[in-house]
CHARMM internal coordinates of N, CA and C (Angstrom, degrees):
IC EDIT
DIST 1 N 1 CA 1.4350
DIST 1 CA 1 C 1.5691
ANGL 1 N 1 CA 1 C 108.63
DIST 1 C 2 N 1.3135
ANGL 1 CA 1 C 2 N 116.94
DIHE 1 N 1 CA 1 C 2 N -31.98
DIST 2 N 2 CA 1.4723
ANGL 1 C 2 N 2 CA 119.63
DIHE 1 CA 1 C 2 N 2 CA -177.12
DIST 2 CA 2 C 1.5577
ANGL 2 N 2 CA 2 C 107.18
DIHE 1 C 2 N 2 CA 2 C -60.79
DIST 2 C 3 N 1.3149
ANGL 2 CA 2 C 3 N 119.30
DIHE 2 N 2 CA 2 C 3 N -40.31
DIST 3 N 3 CA 1.4796
ANGL 2 C 3 N 3 CA 120.67
DIHE 2 CA 2 C 3 N 3 CA -177.18
DIST 3 CA 3 C 1.5116
ANGL 3 N 3 CA 3 C 107.37
DIHE 2 C 3 N 3 CA 3 C -67.74
DIST 3 C 4 N 1.3338
ANGL 3 CA 3 C 4 N 119.79
DIHE 3 N 3 CA 3 C 4 N -42.08
DIST 4 N 4 CA 1.4536
ANGL 3 C 4 N 4 CA 122.44
DIHE 3 CA 3 C 4 N 4 CA 178.05
DIST 4 CA 4 C 1.5152
ANGL 4 N 4 CA 4 C 112.93
DIHE 3 C 4 N 4 CA 4 C -58.59
DIST 4 C 5 N 1.3856
ANGL 4 CA 4 C 5 N 114.75
DIHE 4 N 4 CA 4 C 5 N -43.10
DIST 5 N 5 CA 1.4544
ANGL 4 C 5 N 5 CA 118.97
DIHE 4 CA 4 C 5 N 5 CA 177.19
DIST 5 CA 5 C 1.4936
ANGL 5 N 5 CA 5 C 112.64
DIHE 4 C 5 N 5 CA 5 C -63.31
DIST 5 C 6 N 1.3608
ANGL 5 CA 5 C 6 N 118.10
DIHE 5 N 5 CA 5 C 6 N -43.56
DIST 6 N 6 CA 1.4147
ANGL 5 C 6 N 6 CA 119.95
DIHE 5 CA 5 C 6 N 6 CA 176.72
DIST 6 CA 6 C 1.5577
ANGL 6 N 6 CA 6 C 111.74
DIHE 5 C 6 N 6 CA 6 C -60.28
DIST 6 C 7 N 1.3469
ANGL 6 CA 6 C 7 N 114.29
DIHE 6 N 6 CA 6 C 7 N -41.45
DIST 7 N 7 CA 1.4433
ANGL 6 C 7 N 7 CA 118.02
DIHE 6 CA 6 C 7 N 7 CA 179.04
DIST 7 CA 7 C 1.5653
ANGL 7 N 7 CA 7 C 114.37
DIHE 6 C 7 N 7 CA 7 C -63.72
DIST 7 C 8 N 1.2880
ANGL 7 CA 7 C 8 N 114.61
DIHE 7 N 7 CA 7 C 8 N -40.50
DIST 8 N 8 CA 1.4341
ANGL 7 C 8 N 8 CA 119.72
DIHE 7 CA 7 C 8 N 8 CA 175.87
DIST 8 CA 8 C 1.4988
ANGL 8 N 8 CA 8 C 114.84
DIHE 7 C 8 N 8 CA 8 C -63.63
DIST 8 C 9 N 1.3756
ANGL 8 CA 8 C 9 N 113.83
DIHE 8 N 8 CA 8 C 9 N -43.02
DIST 9 N 9 CA 1.4386
ANGL 8 C 9 N 9 CA 117.11
DIHE 8 CA 8 C 9 N 9 CA 175.33
DIST 9 CA 9 C 1.5185
ANGL 9 N 9 CA 9 C 112.86
DIHE 8 C 9 N 9 CA 9 C -63.85
DIST 9 C 10 N 1.3306
ANGL 9 CA 9 C 10 N 116.82
DIHE 9 N 9 CA 9 C 10 N -35.13
DIST 10 N 10 CA 1.4790
ANGL 9 C 10 N 10 CA 120.21
DIHE 9 CA 9 C 10 N 10 CA 176.12
DIST 10 CA 10 C 1.5090
ANGL 10 N 10 CA 10 C 111.11
DIHE 9 C 10 N 10 CA 10 C -60.80
DIST 10 C 11 N 1.2909
ANGL 10 CA 10 C 11 N 116.35
DIHE 10 N 10 CA 10 C 11 N -45.35
DIST 11 N 11 CA 1.4841
ANGL 10 C 11 N 11 CA 122.23
DIHE 10 CA 10 C 11 N 11 CA 173.70
DIST 11 CA 11 C 1.4576
ANGL 11 N 11 CA 11 C 113.51
DIHE 10 C 11 N 11 CA 11 C -56.17
DIST 11 C 12 N 1.2923
ANGL 11 CA 11 C 12 N 117.08
DIHE 11 N 11 CA 11 C 12 N -50.01
DIST 12 N 12 CA 1.4333
ANGL 11 C 12 N 12 CA 122.90
DIHE 11 CA 11 C 12 N 12 CA 179.23
DIST 12 CA 12 C 1.5079
ANGL 12 N 12 CA 12 C 113.47
DIHE 11 C 12 N 12 CA 12 C -63.61
DIST 12 C 13 N 1.3100
ANGL 12 CA 12 C 13 N 119.01
DIHE 12 N 12 CA 12 C 13 N -31.84
DIST 13 N 13 CA 1.4434
ANGL 12 C 13 N 13 CA 121.47
DIHE 12 CA 12 C 13 N 13 CA 175.79
DIST 13 CA 13 C 1.5415
ANGL 13 N 13 CA 13 C 112.86
DIHE 12 C 13 N 13 CA 13 C -70.45
DIST 13 C 14 N 1.3263
ANGL 13 CA 13 C 14 N 114.50
DIHE 13 N 13 CA 13 C 14 N -27.21
DIST 14 N 14 CA 1.3842
ANGL 13 C 14 N 14 CA 121.85
DIHE 13 CA 13 C 14 N 14 CA 177.04
DIST 14 CA 14 C 1.5403
ANGL 14 N 14 CA 14 C 114.01
DIHE 13 C 14 N 14 CA 14 C -78.09
DIST 14 C 15 N 1.2978
ANGL 14 CA 14 C 15 N 113.69
DIHE 14 N 14 CA 14 C 15 N -26.11
DIST 15 N 15 CA 1.5212
ANGL 14 C 15 N 15 CA 121.55
DIHE 14 CA 14 C 15 N 15 CA -178.77
DIST 15 CA 15 C 1.5289
ANGL 15 N 15 CA 15 C 106.92
DIHE 14 C 15 N 15 CA 15 C -121.78
DIST 15 C 16 N 1.3564
ANGL 15 CA 15 C 16 N 117.40
DIHE 15 N 15 CA 15 C 16 N 85.01
DIST 16 N 16 CA 1.5040
ANGL 15 C 16 N 16 CA 120.90
DIHE 15 CA 15 C 16 N 16 CA -175.58
DIST 16 CA 16 C 1.5333
ANGL 16 N 16 CA 16 C 112.54
DIHE 15 C 16 N 16 CA 16 C -58.88
DIST 16 C 17 N 1.2824
ANGL 16 CA 16 C 17 N 117.75
DIHE 16 N 16 CA 16 C 17 N -35.69
DIST 17 N 17 CA 1.5348
ANGL 16 C 17 N 17 CA 119.12
DIHE 16 CA 16 C 17 N 17 CA 178.70
DIST 17 CA 17 C 1.5526
ANGL 17 N 17 CA 17 C 112.26
DIHE 16 C 17 N 17 CA 17 C -63.86
DIST 17 C 18 N 1.3457
ANGL 17 CA 17 C 18 N 112.33
DIHE 17 N 17 CA 17 C 18 N -38.90
DIST 18 N 18 CA 1.4342
ANGL 17 C 18 N 18 CA 116.41
DIHE 17 CA 17 C 18 N 18 CA 176.81
DIST 18 CA 18 C 1.5402
ANGL 18 N 18 CA 18 C 111.07
DIHE 17 C 18 N 18 CA 18 C -70.54
DIST 18 C 19 N 1.3196
ANGL 18 CA 18 C 19 N 119.41
DIHE 18 N 18 CA 18 C 19 N -34.66
DIST 19 N 19 CA 1.4341
ANGL 18 C 19 N 19 CA 123.69
DIHE 18 CA 18 C 19 N 19 CA 177.00
DIST 19 CA 19 C 1.5273
ANGL 19 N 19 CA 19 C 108.15
DIHE 18 C 19 N 19 CA 19 C -63.98
DIST 19 C 20 N 1.3080
ANGL 19 CA 19 C 20 N 119.29
DIHE 19 N 19 CA 19 C 20 N -45.25
DIST 20 N 20 CA 1.4603
ANGL 19 C 20 N 20 CA 122.70
DIHE 19 CA 19 C 20 N 20 CA -177.23
DIST 20 CA 20 C 1.5290
ANGL 20 N 20 CA 20 C 108.17
DIHE 19 C 20 N 20 CA 20 C -65.64
DIST 20 C 21 N 1.3127
ANGL 20 CA 20 C 21 N 116.99
DIHE 20 N 20 CA 20 C 21 N -36.21
DIST 21 N 21 CA 1.4764
ANGL 20 C 21 N 21 CA 121.11
DIHE 20 CA 20 C 21 N 21 CA 178.30
DIST 21 CA 21 C 1.5451
ANGL 21 N 21 CA 21 C 108.51
DIHE 20 C 21 N 21 CA 21 C -64.31
DIST 21 C 22 N 1.3038
ANGL 21 CA 21 C 22 N 114.87
DIHE 21 N 21 CA 21 C 22 N -46.25
DIST 22 N 22 CA 1.5307
ANGL 21 C 22 N 22 CA 120.89
DIHE 21 CA 21 C 22 N 22 CA -177.59
DIST 22 CA 22 C 1.5989
ANGL 22 N 22 CA 22 C 107.07
DIHE 21 C 22 N 22 CA 22 C -57.73
DIST 22 C 23 N 1.2340
ANGL 22 CA 22 C 23 N 116.89
DIHE 22 N 22 CA 22 C 23 N -45.45
DIST 23 N 23 CA 1.4588
ANGL 22 C 23 N 23 CA 121.88
DIHE 22 CA 22 C 23 N 23 CA -175.70
DIST 23 CA 23 C 1.5247
ANGL 23 N 23 CA 23 C 108.27
DIHE 22 C 23 N 23 CA 23 C -63.91
DIST 23 C 24 N 1.2824
ANGL 23 CA 23 C 24 N 120.63
DIHE 23 N 23 CA 23 C 24 N -44.87
DIST 24 N 24 CA 1.4598
ANGL 23 C 24 N 24 CA 123.63
DIHE 23 CA 23 C 24 N 24 CA -171.80
DIST 24 CA 24 C 1.5134
ANGL 24 N 24 CA 24 C 115.51
DIHE 23 C 24 N 24 CA 24 C -89.09
DIST 24 C 25 N 1.3278
ANGL 24 CA 24 C 25 N 119.37
DIHE 24 N 24 CA 24 C 25 N -27.34
DIST 25 N 25 CA 1.4411
ANGL 24 C 25 N 25 CA 120.52
DIHE 24 CA 24 C 25 N 25 CA -175.04
DIST 25 CA 25 C 1.4676
ANGL 25 N 25 CA 25 C 114.25
DIHE 24 C 25 N 25 CA 25 C -82.08
DIST 25 C 26 N 1.2923
ANGL 25 CA 25 C 26 N 115.32
DIHE 25 N 25 CA 25 C 26 N 143.78
DIST 26 N 26 CA 1.4659
ANGL 25 C 26 N 26 CA 122.26
DIHE 25 CA 25 C 26 N 26 CA 173.15
DIST 26 CA 26 C 1.5129
ANGL 26 N 26 CA 26 C 107.61
DIHE 25 C 26 N 26 CA 26 C -121.95
DIST 26 C 27 N 1.3058
ANGL 26 CA 26 C 27 N 121.04
DIHE 26 N 26 CA 26 C 27 N 124.05
DIST 27 N 27 CA 1.4217
ANGL 26 C 27 N 27 CA 123.14
DIHE 26 CA 26 C 27 N 27 CA 177.28
DIST 27 CA 27 C 1.4909
ANGL 27 N 27 CA 27 C 111.18
DIHE 26 C 27 N 27 CA 27 C -60.54
DIST 27 C 28 N 1.3282
ANGL 27 CA 27 C 28 N 116.00
DIHE 27 N 27 CA 27 C 28 N 155.05
DIST 28 N 28 CA 1.4383
ANGL 27 C 28 N 28 CA 123.74
DIHE 27 CA 27 C 28 N 28 CA 173.88
DIST 28 CA 28 C 1.4869
ANGL 28 N 28 CA 28 C 110.34
DIHE 27 C 28 N 28 CA 28 C -60.62
DIST 28 C 29 N 1.2865
ANGL 28 CA 28 C 29 N 118.77
DIHE 28 N 28 CA 28 C 29 N 132.64
DIST 29 N 29 CA 1.4899
ANGL 28 C 29 N 29 CA 124.37
DIHE 28 CA 28 C 29 N 29 CA -179.57
DIST 29 CA 29 C 1.4888
ANGL 29 N 29 CA 29 C 115.98
DIHE 28 C 29 N 29 CA 29 C -46.60
DIST 29 C 30 N 1.3215
ANGL 29 CA 29 C 30 N 115.45
DIHE 29 N 29 CA 29 C 30 N -41.76
DIST 30 N 30 CA 1.4387
ANGL 29 C 30 N 30 CA 121.17
DIHE 29 CA 29 C 30 N 30 CA -178.78
DIST 30 CA 30 C 1.5200
ANGL 30 N 30 CA 30 C 114.61
DIHE 29 C 30 N 30 CA 30 C -85.56
DIST 30 C 31 N 1.3178
ANGL 30 CA 30 C 31 N 120.68
DIHE 30 N 30 CA 30 C 31 N -0.22
DIST 31 N 31 CA 1.3951
ANGL 30 C 31 N 31 CA 122.96
DIHE 30 CA 30 C 31 N 31 CA -178.42
DIST 31 CA 31 C 1.5498
ANGL 31 N 31 CA 31 C 114.93
DIHE 30 C 31 N 31 CA 31 C -124.94
DIST 31 C 32 N 1.2965
ANGL 31 CA 31 C 32 N 118.21
DIHE 31 N 31 CA 31 C 32 N -38.44
DIST 32 N 32 CA 1.4521
ANGL 31 C 32 N 32 CA 123.49
DIHE 31 CA 31 C 32 N 32 CA -176.71
DIST 32 CA 32 C 1.4482
ANGL 32 N 32 CA 32 C 109.45
DIHE 31 C 32 N 32 CA 32 C 61.47
DIST 32 C 33 N 1.3027
ANGL 32 CA 32 C 33 N 117.24
DIHE 32 N 32 CA 32 C 33 N -162.79
DIST 33 N 33 CA 1.3935
ANGL 32 C 33 N 33 CA 122.30
DIHE 32 CA 32 C 33 N 33 CA 178.64
DIST 33 CA 33 C 1.5272
ANGL 33 N 33 CA 33 C 113.18
DIHE 32 C 33 N 33 CA 33 C -73.81
DIST 33 C 34 N 1.3317
ANGL 33 CA 33 C 34 N 114.90
DIHE 33 N 33 CA 33 C 34 N -33.33
DIST 34 N 34 CA 1.4560
ANGL 33 C 34 N 34 CA 122.07
DIHE 33 CA 33 C 34 N 34 CA -174.16
DIST 34 CA 34 C 1.5582
ANGL 34 N 34 CA 34 C 109.99
DIHE 33 C 34 N 34 CA 34 C -64.29
DIST 34 C 35 N 1.2869
ANGL 34 CA 34 C 35 N 118.77
DIHE 34 N 34 CA 34 C 35 N -44.20
DIST 35 N 35 CA 1.4845
ANGL 34 C 35 N 35 CA 119.73
DIHE 34 CA 34 C 35 N 35 CA -177.25
DIST 35 CA 35 C 1.5273
ANGL 35 N 35 CA 35 C 113.70
DIHE 34 C 35 N 35 CA 35 C -105.59
DIST 35 C 36 N 1.3085
ANGL 35 CA 35 C 36 N 117.96
DIHE 35 N 35 CA 35 C 36 N 15.18
DIST 36 N 36 CA 1.4654
ANGL 35 C 36 N 36 CA 120.29
DIHE 35 CA 35 C 36 N 36 CA -176.34
DIST 36 CA 36 C 1.4699
ANGL 36 N 36 CA 36 C 109.59
DIHE 35 C 36 N 36 CA 36 C -69.92
DIST 36 C 37 N 1.3023
ANGL 36 CA 36 C 37 N 118.21
DIHE 36 N 36 CA 36 C 37 N 146.10
DIST 37 N 37 CA 1.4684
ANGL 36 C 37 N 37 CA 126.82
DIHE 36 CA 36 C 37 N 37 CA 170.87
DIST 37 CA 37 C 1.5002
ANGL 37 N 37 CA 37 C 113.50
DIHE 36 C 37 N 37 CA 37 C -92.38
DIST 37 C 38 N 1.3068
ANGL 37 CA 37 C 38 N 117.28
DIHE 37 N 37 CA 37 C 38 N 3.69
DIST 38 N 38 CA 1.4102
ANGL 37 C 38 N 38 CA 118.52
DIHE 37 CA 37 C 38 N 38 CA -177.97
DIST 38 CA 38 C 1.5427
ANGL 38 N 38 CA 38 C 113.86
DIHE 37 C 38 N 38 CA 38 C -62.60
DIST 38 C 39 N 1.2957
ANGL 38 CA 38 C 39 N 118.34
DIHE 38 N 38 CA 38 C 39 N 134.96
DIST 39 N 39 CA 1.4143
ANGL 38 C 39 N 39 CA 124.08
DIHE 38 CA 38 C 39 N 39 CA -178.99
DIST 39 CA 39 C 1.6069
ANGL 39 N 39 CA 39 C 106.62
DIHE 38 C 39 N 39 CA 39 C -67.72
DIST 39 C 40 N 1.2831
ANGL 39 CA 39 C 40 N 119.40
DIHE 39 N 39 CA 39 C 40 N -30.84
DIST 40 N 40 CA 1.4600
ANGL 39 C 40 N 40 CA 121.72
DIHE 39 CA 39 C 40 N 40 CA -178.93
DIST 40 CA 40 C 1.5617
ANGL 40 N 40 CA 40 C 108.92
DIHE 39 C 40 N 40 CA 40 C -69.94
DIST 40 C 41 N 1.3114
ANGL 40 CA 40 C 41 N 120.08
DIHE 40 N 40 CA 40 C 41 N -35.14
DIST 41 N 41 CA 1.4552
ANGL 40 C 41 N 41 CA 120.71
DIHE 40 CA 40 C 41 N 41 CA 172.79
DIST 41 CA 41 C 1.4661
ANGL 41 N 41 CA 41 C 111.70
DIHE 40 C 41 N 41 CA 41 C -62.03
DIST 41 C 42 N 1.3137
ANGL 41 CA 41 C 42 N 115.21
DIHE 41 N 41 CA 41 C 42 N -46.04
DIST 42 N 42 CA 1.4903
ANGL 41 C 42 N 42 CA 119.29
DIHE 41 CA 41 C 42 N 42 CA 179.18
DIST 42 CA 42 C 1.5432
ANGL 42 N 42 CA 42 C 111.99
DIHE 41 C 42 N 42 CA 42 C -63.26
DIST 42 C 43 N 1.3135
ANGL 42 CA 42 C 43 N 115.62
DIHE 42 N 42 CA 42 C 43 N -41.36
DIST 43 N 43 CA 1.4813
ANGL 42 C 43 N 43 CA 121.76
DIHE 42 CA 42 C 43 N 43 CA 175.76
DIST 43 CA 43 C 1.5026
ANGL 43 N 43 CA 43 C 113.10
DIHE 42 C 43 N 43 CA 43 C -58.30
DIST 43 C 44 N 1.3172
ANGL 43 CA 43 C 44 N 113.53
DIHE 43 N 43 CA 43 C 44 N -48.00
DIST 44 N 44 CA 1.5102
ANGL 43 C 44 N 44 CA 120.60
DIHE 43 CA 43 C 44 N 44 CA -178.84
DIST 44 CA 44 C 1.4668
ANGL 44 N 44 CA 44 C 110.73
DIHE 43 C 44 N 44 CA 44 C -61.91
DIST 44 C 45 N 1.3783
ANGL 44 CA 44 C 45 N 114.72
DIHE 44 N 44 CA 44 C 45 N -44.61
DIST 45 N 45 CA 1.4877
ANGL 44 C 45 N 45 CA 119.71
DIHE 44 CA 44 C 45 N 45 CA 177.40
DIST 45 CA 45 C 1.5039
ANGL 45 N 45 CA 45 C 112.84
DIHE 44 C 45 N 45 CA 45 C -58.36
DIST 45 C 46 N 1.2968
ANGL 45 CA 45 C 46 N 117.04
DIHE 45 N 45 CA 45 C 46 N -41.54
DIST 46 N 46 CA 1.4379
ANGL 45 C 46 N 46 CA 120.33
DIHE 45 CA 45 C 46 N 46 CA 178.45
DIST 46 CA 46 C 1.4930
ANGL 46 N 46 CA 46 C 113.58
DIHE 45 C 46 N 46 CA 46 C -67.49
DIST 46 C 47 N 1.3520
ANGL 46 CA 46 C 47 N 114.93
DIHE 46 N 46 CA 46 C 47 N -37.01
DIST 47 N 47 CA 1.4531
ANGL 46 C 47 N 47 CA 119.99
DIHE 46 CA 46 C 47 N 47 CA -179.48
DIST 47 CA 47 C 1.5122
ANGL 47 N 47 CA 47 C 115.04
DIHE 46 C 47 N 47 CA 47 C -70.44
DIST 47 C 48 N 1.3559
ANGL 47 CA 47 C 48 N 117.21
DIHE 47 N 47 CA 47 C 48 N -28.77
DIST 48 N 48 CA 1.4621
ANGL 47 C 48 N 48 CA 120.54
DIHE 47 CA 47 C 48 N 48 CA -178.99
DIST 48 CA 48 C 1.5681
ANGL 48 N 48 CA 48 C 110.36
DIHE 47 C 48 N 48 CA 48 C -90.66
DIST 48 C 49 N 1.2698
ANGL 48 CA 48 C 49 N 116.64
DIHE 48 N 48 CA 48 C 49 N -13.36
DIST 49 N 49 CA 1.4840
ANGL 48 C 49 N 49 CA 120.00
DIHE 48 CA 48 C 49 N 49 CA -176.39
DIST 49 CA 49 C 1.5632
ANGL 49 N 49 CA 49 C 112.54
DIHE 48 C 49 N 49 CA 49 C -58.92
DIST 49 C 50 N 1.3956
ANGL 49 CA 49 C 50 N 118.81
DIHE 49 N 49 CA 49 C 50 N -44.00
DIST 50 N 50 CA 1.4623
ANGL 49 C 50 N 50 CA 118.15
DIHE 49 CA 49 C 50 N 50 CA 178.72
DIST 50 CA 50 C 1.5206
ANGL 50 N 50 CA 50 C 116.36
DIHE 49 C 50 N 50 CA 50 C -58.83
DIST 50 C 51 N 1.3356
ANGL 50 CA 50 C 51 N 116.15
DIHE 50 N 50 CA 50 C 51 N -16.85
DIST 51 N 51 CA 1.4709
ANGL 50 C 51 N 51 CA 119.17
DIHE 50 CA 50 C 51 N 51 CA -179.10
DIST 51 CA 51 C 1.5456
ANGL 51 N 51 CA 51 C 109.44
DIHE 50 C 51 N 51 CA 51 C -72.23
DIST 51 C 52 N 1.2890
ANGL 51 CA 51 C 52 N 115.89
DIHE 51 N 51 CA 51 C 52 N -18.94
DIST 52 N 52 CA 1.4952
ANGL 51 C 52 N 52 CA 120.13
DIHE 51 CA 51 C 52 N 52 CA 175.75
DIST 52 CA 52 C 1.5163
ANGL 52 N 52 CA 52 C 113.31
DIHE 51 C 52 N 52 CA 52 C 72.61
DIST 52 C 53 N 1.3651
ANGL 52 CA 52 C 53 N 116.48
DIHE 52 N 52 CA 52 C 53 N 34.17
DIST 53 N 53 CA 1.4633
ANGL 52 C 53 N 53 CA 118.70
DIHE 52 CA 52 C 53 N 53 CA -179.81
DIST 53 CA 53 C 1.5176
ANGL 53 N 53 CA 53 C 112.28
DIHE 52 C 53 N 53 CA 53 C -80.19
DIST 53 C 54 N 1.3907
ANGL 53 CA 53 C 54 N 116.71
DIHE 53 N 53 CA 53 C 54 N -8.25
DIST 54 N 54 CA 1.4344
ANGL 53 C 54 N 54 CA 119.89
DIHE 53 CA 53 C 54 N 54 CA 172.85
DIST 54 CA 54 C 1.4771
ANGL 54 N 54 CA 54 C 112.62
DIHE 53 C 54 N 54 CA 54 C 65.89
DIST 54 C 55 N 1.2787
ANGL 54 CA 54 C 55 N 117.92
DIHE 54 N 54 CA 54 C 55 N 44.01
DIST 55 N 55 CA 1.4563
ANGL 54 C 55 N 55 CA 119.47
DIHE 54 CA 54 C 55 N 55 CA 177.16
DIST 55 CA 55 C 1.4622
ANGL 55 N 55 CA 55 C 115.46
DIHE 54 C 55 N 55 CA 55 C -65.71
DIST 55 C 56 N 1.3185
ANGL 55 CA 55 C 56 N 117.62
DIHE 55 N 55 CA 55 C 56 N 136.90
DIST 56 N 56 CA 1.4667
ANGL 55 C 56 N 56 CA 125.91
DIHE 55 CA 55 C 56 N 56 CA 158.28
DIST 56 CA 56 C 1.4719
ANGL 56 N 56 CA 56 C 106.64
DIHE 55 C 56 N 56 CA 56 C -84.02
DIST 56 C 57 N 1.2540
ANGL 56 CA 56 C 57 N 118.85
DIHE 56 N 56 CA 56 C 57 N 169.42
DIST 57 N 57 CA 1.5025
ANGL 56 C 57 N 57 CA 122.26
DIHE 56 CA 56 C 57 N 57 CA 175.23
DIST 57 CA 57 C 1.5479
ANGL 57 N 57 CA 57 C 108.96
DIHE 56 C 57 N 57 CA 57 C -55.74
DIST 57 C 58 N 1.3016
ANGL 57 CA 57 C 58 N 115.59
DIHE 57 N 57 CA 57 C 58 N -45.25
DIST 58 N 58 CA 1.4760
ANGL 57 C 58 N 58 CA 121.92
DIHE 57 CA 57 C 58 N 58 CA -177.55
DIST 58 CA 58 C 1.5147
ANGL 58 N 58 CA 58 C 111.19
DIHE 57 C 58 N 58 CA 58 C -62.41
DIST 58 C 59 N 1.3393
ANGL 58 CA 58 C 59 N 116.64
DIHE 58 N 58 CA 58 C 59 N -46.69
DIST 59 N 59 CA 1.4523
ANGL 58 C 59 N 59 CA 121.19
DIHE 58 CA 58 C 59 N 59 CA -173.24
DIST 59 CA 59 C 1.5533
ANGL 59 N 59 CA 59 C 109.46
DIHE 58 C 59 N 59 CA 59 C -69.23
DIST 59 C 60 N 1.3484
ANGL 59 CA 59 C 60 N 114.54
DIHE 59 N 59 CA 59 C 60 N -33.95
DIST 60 N 60 CA 1.4478
ANGL 59 C 60 N 60 CA 120.56
DIHE 59 CA 59 C 60 N 60 CA 175.27
DIST 60 CA 60 C 1.4866
ANGL 60 N 60 CA 60 C 111.31
DIHE 59 C 60 N 60 CA 60 C -61.53
DIST 60 C 61 N 1.3147
ANGL 60 CA 60 C 61 N 116.80
DIHE 60 N 60 CA 60 C 61 N -47.69
DIST 61 N 61 CA 1.4562
ANGL 60 C 61 N 61 CA 124.47
DIHE 60 CA 60 C 61 N 61 CA 178.42
DIST 61 CA 61 C 1.5446
ANGL 61 N 61 CA 61 C 110.67
DIHE 60 C 61 N 61 CA 61 C -58.66
DIST 61 C 62 N 1.3247
ANGL 61 CA 61 C 62 N 116.33
DIHE 61 N 61 CA 61 C 62 N -49.26
DIST 62 N 62 CA 1.4363
ANGL 61 C 62 N 62 CA 121.74
DIHE 61 CA 61 C 62 N 62 CA 177.79
DIST 62 CA 62 C 1.5380
ANGL 62 N 62 CA 62 C 113.72
DIHE 61 C 62 N 62 CA 62 C -57.39
DIST 62 C 63 N 1.3727
ANGL 62 CA 62 C 63 N 111.24
DIHE 62 N 62 CA 62 C 63 N -44.79
DIST 63 N 63 CA 1.4734
ANGL 62 C 63 N 63 CA 118.85
DIHE 62 CA 62 C 63 N 63 CA 176.98
DIST 63 CA 63 C 1.5538
ANGL 63 N 63 CA 63 C 111.41
DIHE 62 C 63 N 63 CA 63 C -58.64
DIST 63 C 64 N 1.3453
ANGL 63 CA 63 C 64 N 114.61
DIHE 63 N 63 CA 63 C 64 N -46.48
DIST 64 N 64 CA 1.4998
ANGL 63 C 64 N 64 CA 118.19
DIHE 63 CA 63 C 64 N 64 CA 177.79
DIST 64 CA 64 C 1.5161
ANGL 64 N 64 CA 64 C 111.98
DIHE 63 C 64 N 64 CA 64 C -57.24
DIST 64 C 65 N 1.3394
ANGL 64 CA 64 C 65 N 116.45
DIHE 64 N 64 CA 64 C 65 N -42.71
DIST 65 N 65 CA 1.4898
ANGL 64 C 65 N 65 CA 118.58
DIHE 64 CA 64 C 65 N 65 CA 178.74
DIST 65 CA 65 C 1.4939
ANGL 65 N 65 CA 65 C 112.69
DIHE 64 C 65 N 65 CA 65 C -62.97
DIST 65 C 66 N 1.3275
ANGL 65 CA 65 C 66 N 116.00
DIHE 65 N 65 CA 65 C 66 N -43.81
DIST 66 N 66 CA 1.5047
ANGL 65 C 66 N 66 CA 119.66
DIHE 65 CA 65 C 66 N 66 CA 178.03
DIST 66 CA 66 C 1.5249
ANGL 66 N 66 CA 66 C 110.71
DIHE 65 C 66 N 66 CA 66 C -61.69
DIST 66 C 67 N 1.3059
ANGL 66 CA 66 C 67 N 115.44
DIHE 66 N 66 CA 66 C 67 N -46.39
DIST 67 N 67 CA 1.4859
ANGL 66 C 67 N 67 CA 120.26
DIHE 66 CA 66 C 67 N 67 CA -177.04
DIST 67 CA 67 C 1.4971
ANGL 67 N 67 CA 67 C 110.06
DIHE 66 C 67 N 67 CA 67 C -62.31
DIST 67 C 68 N 1.3495
ANGL 67 CA 67 C 68 N 116.45
DIHE 67 N 67 CA 67 C 68 N -44.66
DIST 68 N 68 CA 1.4897
ANGL 67 C 68 N 68 CA 120.18
DIHE 67 CA 67 C 68 N 68 CA -178.55
DIST 68 CA 68 C 1.5641
ANGL 68 N 68 CA 68 C 109.59
DIHE 67 C 68 N 68 CA 68 C -60.62
DIST 68 C 69 N 1.3125
ANGL 68 CA 68 C 69 N 114.80
DIHE 68 N 68 CA 68 C 69 N -40.74
DIST 69 N 69 CA 1.4745
ANGL 68 C 69 N 69 CA 119.03
DIHE 68 CA 68 C 69 N 69 CA 178.05
DIST 69 CA 69 C 1.4820
ANGL 69 N 69 CA 69 C 110.95
DIHE 68 C 69 N 69 CA 69 C -60.85
DIST 69 C 70 N 1.2929
ANGL 69 CA 69 C 70 N 118.12
DIHE 69 N 69 CA 69 C 70 N -42.93
DIST 70 N 70 CA 1.4549
ANGL 69 C 70 N 70 CA 124.42
DIHE 69 CA 69 C 70 N 70 CA -174.85
DIST 70 CA 70 C 1.5685
ANGL 70 N 70 CA 70 C 107.51
DIHE 69 C 70 N 70 CA 70 C -70.16
DIST 70 C 71 N 1.2512
ANGL 70 CA 70 C 71 N 119.29
DIHE 70 N 70 CA 70 C 71 N -38.93
DIST 71 N 71 CA 1.4064
ANGL 70 C 71 N 71 CA 122.16
DIHE 70 CA 70 C 71 N 71 CA -176.33
DIST 71 CA 71 C 1.5706
ANGL 71 N 71 CA 71 C 113.26
DIHE 70 C 71 N 71 CA 71 C -74.83
DIST 71 C 72 N 1.3551
ANGL 71 CA 71 C 72 N 115.33
DIHE 71 N 71 CA 71 C 72 N -21.52
DIST 72 N 72 CA 1.4484
ANGL 71 C 72 N 72 CA 114.55
DIHE 71 CA 71 C 72 N 72 CA 177.96
DIST 72 CA 72 C 1.4368
ANGL 72 N 72 CA 72 C 109.87
DIHE 71 C 72 N 72 CA 72 C -88.22
END
COOR INIT
IC SEED 1 N 1 CA 1 C
IC BUILD
């Protein structure tokens, strides 16, 4: 997971607007990151895919939570 977190942070550092969004946005309580319809979540997912971290929906959501905590 640590590698996946570092990769996601690298992506966010490359896309400052996405990083700002990640810091400010809170997913809906009944959806979280996993079931969110946010275009930013979809964009982030596509940007980290080439790193080959092999995220499931759940691991992506956990990674997002860890990254957000570290960025704040």
